[in-house]
N, C-alpha and C positions, 0 to 999 in steps of 0.2 A: 505429450499429448496436448492438443489444442482444442479449445472449447468455443462454440459460437456464443457470443454474448448478445445482449439486446441490440437490435438494430442491424444484425448480421455481421458485426465486427468479430474478429478472432481474438480470443483471450488465451493466454498461456499461464498455467499454474507455476509459481516460482516460490522460492524462499527469499525473504528480504531481511536485511539487517539495517541498523541505523545508517550504515555507509551506502547501502544500495537502494533504499526505499525512494520512490519517486512520486511526484504529483500524479494523480490519476490511478495509482495502484488501488486495488480493492482488497481490503483485509477483512477476514471473518472474525468478529469479536462477539462472543456470547450469543452465537447463532444469528447475528445480524451482519449483513455485508455493509462495510463502511468504506467510502471512497475518500482518499487523501486529497485534500484541496490545497494544503500549504504545509511547509516544513520549517521548523525553527531549530537552528543549531544550538545545542546546549554544551556544557563543559564535559570533558573527558570522553568525547566521541558520542555522546547521547544526542537524541533528537526528540523534539516534541512534534507529534503529528496532529494536524488540525484537519478534522473531517468535515465534509459538506454539511453535516447535521449540526456543526458547531461544537461537537465534543472534542476533547483533547486527550491525547495519550502520549506519555513520555516513555521512550524506550532506551534502555541501556545500550551501550556500544556492542555488547555481545548477544543481545536479544535476537532471536530468529522467529519470524512469523511466516505463516503460509499466506500467499496473496495471489491474486490474478492480475496480470498486466495485459492491457489491451495492446494488440500488435498494430503498428501503423503500416498502412499500405504504401508502397513506393510508387 
């Protein structure tokens, strides 16, 4: 299923892990949508997500999160 995001862009709901999360992904945390602005590789396959708000979240290599990914037009 594809969802229209703000500005008319298409967004697709996906599951992300430390290996698949990307800059720009929107992750719902505590009822608030947070956009990933940067990623830092940690040991043992973990990653630290840096959100646009400045908040940080470290996820284990096996963590799975629901996210929205904006689809790029070709």
